[in-house]
C-alpha positions, 0 to 999 in steps of 0.5 A: 089390595091389602093383604088378609091377616094371617092370624087369629084376631082373637087369639091375639088379643087373648095373647096381648091381655096376657102380655099386658097383665104381665108387664103392664102398659109401658113396660110391655115392649113391642117384642114382648107383645109380638112373641107373646102374640105369635106375630110379625111387627108389619101384622101388629101395626097392619091390625092394630095400628099401634100398641096405644090401640091394642092395649085399648082394644085388650082392655075392652075384651078383658073388661067384656069377659070379665063382666060375662064371668061375674054375670055367670056367677051371679045368677047361681043359687041365692043372692048371697051365693051369687055374689060370693061366687062372682067376687071370686070368679077369675081372680088370677094369682100370684102364681101365674102373672098372666092372670092378673087384673087388666082393668086394675092394672090400668087404673094403677098405672095410669090413675086418671090421666088417659081419657080413653082408658078412663071411659072403658074403665068407668063403663066397665065399673058401672057394669059391674055396680049394675050387676051386683045391685040387681042381685043385692035388691034380690037378696033384699026382696028374698028377706036375705039382705037388710031391707034398709041397705042402698043397693047402688052404695052396697054394688059400689062397695062389692066392687071395690072389694072385688078389686082388692081381692084381685090384687091380693090374689095377685100378691099371693093370698090364698083361696081360703084368705080371699073367700073369707074376705068375700064372706065378711063382707057378705055377713054385712049385707045380711038382715 
């Protein structure tokens, strides 16, 4: 009979996300993960199988949490206000490297070499595009945005901007600089 886990799986995944955000996948050692997660080697392998499966679970959780944050931000105010909030929520910072974006980091680290990571990142990207496109349509219907916009193309641009904002935040850009970039993009959507 297997022994029950002696740790909180959700807390362990949250801690693993921080370790992978700080170091990336390759540079995160097993020791880094064990220390960061506060678990024993046997627990890591028993609960998650191996480092790769742990990373995939952490990436899945990170994407789901990030999407929830974005959807909550998108829901507020006018379409432009919601989009601005969604562009700026959860960007992370250079002062706390454990807040880096696991999705963007995995794209940079793996490019298109890992089918499982690609599938997760592609699904996350499509979900973000769908959420942005819905608010772009809302803005078009309200006369807030140019009625000739292609909502999916605009949403793709917003996803690219959000990814760039995350990299900029990690590189030291301040809140005012990030907000101005978001507002500049929104001016391009206006009617």
